[in-house]
N, C-alpha and C positions, 0 to 999 in steps of 0.2 A: 502495500499501500506508501501509495508516493503524500508527500506533505511538500502543499505546494504553499508559500509563503505572499500572502498578501499583503501588499504598502496600499495606504493611506494617502487620497487624492491631498491628504490636511497636509498642512505647513504648522510646524509648530517653531513660534516666534521667535527666537534667539534678545536674551542682555544682551543690543550692541548700542555701539556713542547713542547712533541718530535715533535709541529709540526712544515711546514715552515710557515718562519715571511717573507711575502711582502714586507712589511714597506721599510728599503733601496733601491729598488729597484724602487716606488716607488718617494719617494723624488728624487734621480740621473735621474728617470725619467720626474718629474715635476722641479726639474731641468735647465733639456737641453731647456722643451721648453719652461720654461719665456726669456733662456737665444736663442732661435731660431729666438722666438719671436721680439727679444726687435733689432738682429737685419737684423729682415725683418724690421721694423720702422724705422730704421737706414737707410737701407738704402733708403727710402725716401728723408731723410733730408742731406744723403752726395752727392745728384745726382748733388742741384742747385749746392755745392761745387766745386766739379770733375768741370761740365761746369764751372764754372768763372780759378778757378785753372789753366783747359788745353785745355783753351778756345775753347768747346763743342757746336757747334747747339745743337738745341733741338732732334732730330734728331740724332745724335751720344750721348746726357747722357740716352735717353730714352733706346739704345742699352745692357749700364749696368745694365738699371729693366730689359730689356727679357735673357741677359744672367746671372746673380740671379738665373731666375725665370727658365727658361732655361736647366739647372744643373740639378732643382730637375725632371723632365723625362731624360736626360742623368741617373743621376745614381738606379735610382727605375728600373729598368732593368736591371743592373747588379743585385742591394741589389735583388731584386725578382729570381733570377735563387739560389744565395743564402742562400735569406732564405726554397728556398723547397730545398734544398740539404738538410739540414739543419735537414731538416725537415723532408725525409725521414729516414735522416742515425742514431737517434735515435728512441731504439726499445718500442713500448707504452707498458702504464702506465695497466696493468690489473689488475685487485681491487675483 
């Protein structure tokens, strides 16, 4: 039985001097996610403080949490449209 090797037509790009470096974008993205996570955790700490300062009951103070996470949903809809429009307007790369 003969074993034939099949070569893929896809090429793997190596790191050459003219290639694009994604390290700065990765650093910015990592920093943003760290800040985003910190703010989300800080929200849990600040709710009891806001409850005391503004004399809120438990239901009113939990509306802070609801509004915080509802913003993810509200902002995601127009953001998805913008990403779709940007994705359609860019020409595709042909190798």
